N, C-alpha and C positions, 0 to 999 in steps of 0.2 A: 553603517561602512566602517568608522574607524573599529569599534566593538567587536563586529566581526571578523575584523581583520586580526585584530591582536586575539582574538579565540584560534583564529586558525593558525597561528604565530606559536601559540600558548599548546594545541591538543592536536593540532595535524590536519590530515585531512579530512573533508566532512565524510560523514554516513551516510549515502543515499535509505533514505528511509523508505519504502512504499507501503500507505497505510487507505484506511477508509473500513468501511462494514463489511462483514465477510460476506461477498457475493456483491460484490459492489466494481470488479473489475481491478482490482489489483493485481489478479496474475496476467493478466493480459499486458498492464504497465510491465512488469519483470518482464515479459516476454518482448515487449519494444527496449527496452534499458539494454536488455543483453545483445538484442541485434545492432543496436546504435555502436554499443563497444564496452558496456558497463557490462564488469563482471559481477555476477549474483551466485551471492552466500548463500548455499543451500545444500541438505545432503541425502534429496530422493528418494527420503525415506516414505511421504507420504508418494505415490506413485498417482499417475496422471488417470481419471476415469470418465464414465460417461460425462460428468457434472462438469469435468474438466478435461477435455481430452488434450490437448496441449500443456498439459503441465502445471504445478500446482505454486512452485519454486519456493518451499516451504522450508527452512531451517528447524531442525526442533528445538535447538537450547532457550530459542527466541520465546517458548511458549512457558519456559520455567522463570521470566522476568520477574511476575509477583507472587512465586510459592517460595525459593530460598536465598538465601545469603552465598554469595559466589555466582548467580545466577549472569551476570553480567560481565564475570571474565573472558568471553568471546567477544564483546564490542570491538577493540583495537584490530582484529582481524576484518574487521568489517569493512575498516576506514578505506575510502576509494570505492567501496563494492558498492552491490544493491542488495537489502535484505528486505524482506516485508513483515511487517509486525502491524499486527489487529489494530486496530485505534483504539479498544478498549484494554491492550496493554501499554499505550506510550506515555501516558504517565510515571513507568512504573522507569523510563531512561533514565541514566544520571547526567546532570550536569557537566560532566566531567570530557566530555565529545561532542562535537558541533555533529547536528544531523542538520540536512537538507530533507525536509519531509514532500513527497508526492501525493498529496492525499486525494484520492477518487472519492465523488459523488456521486450517487444515484439516485433515484427519484426512489423513495422509500417503497411504495406497493410493487417496486419491480424488484427491491431487497428481498422486501419478504416473499414474495411471489418466488425465488429462485429458489433462495432459502427452505421453502418446501417442498419445492419439487426435487430437491437434492434429497431431504430425509427423505422423503419419500422410498426415492430409489435405492437407500440406503435400507430401506424395510424398519423407519425411525419410525413411523406417524410420520402426520403431517405436519408440522409444528407447533405455534403458539393456536390456543385454542381461541384468541382475542386481538386478531391482527392491527385493531384501532391504538389498543392497549403499549403495543410491542410499538407499533409504527411514533407512539407519545414519548416511549421511554429511550427510542433513537434518536429522537430528534433532540428529545434533552441531552441525552450523551454527546450527541455530535457539537451542540451549542457548547459542552463544558468544554470538551478537547481545544474548540477553538479557539477558546478563551486560554486555556492551560499555553499553548503553545504561543499565543501572541508577546505573554507576558512574559519567556525568559527567551532570555538571548543565545540560547544553543540551537535554537527553532530556529531554519527558514521556512518558508512552507508556499507550497506550489500547487493549487485549487485545481480538480484535473473535471471535469464534468463528461461521465462515463459517456454518455449519448452523443455528446459532442466528439468526442476520443471517434467513439465509433462514425460518425459521419465526416469527421475531418481530420484522418490520423493525419494528414501530410502537416496542418496548423498545428497538432497538438506536439508530435516530434518537434517542430522545429520551437516550441513556447518551453519545453521539457528543455533542450538542450541549451536555450539562454539562460533557463533558470540555475540548470547546472556548470555552467559558464566554462564549456570543455566538449570540445569539436567529436561531434556524433556522425554518425554515420547515420541523416534523419530519411533518408528512404529507403533504408532499412526498416526502419525503426516502424516507418510506414504501410511495409509491403506486410508487418508483423501482427496486422490488427486484422482478424477475421470476422467479417461484419455477420457471418452465417451461428456464432456463437452468441449473437444478442438475441434470445429464445425469450426473453422476457419482457414484455413491453408494455407500459403504464396505457 
């Protein structure tokens, strides 16, 4: 607790990071945060579509975290706001900031099914030819990311199961508000959850 307080005094307000595998519920959580009063850092470049009819809440510079020097210059703008960062890019975040990570967890069979359907809608094929191998890769990756964040003082993490968030949005909203330690409109957060969009169930 003392270490985190000292970091807060040194580096300022935490950046709220919504993370997880693609198709794990990150856009839903971003929508909940916005409804609750946390301003999202997004640019609207990726428009809503059939796979995500209520928006992606993405910020294009995030995709360059692992690509070039200077790709983190936008991070100070994110302090106190929410930004969506896919789990594969979390390890590129510099330790000169504080991050409150809301990490979405979803059944890997559901993730793979949702990813395959999204690719099919785009006409990009059906995705992986070997779902069991993909599941193993994802599981290993998630374990590595969890260990990575646990070992660094710049991260505090709340793990949110997607299925539970859809089934009990009020409880999830309350848990998120407690984790972030700020007043939030938890009723509005719960209303932002659209259970009809949970279309790939294991």
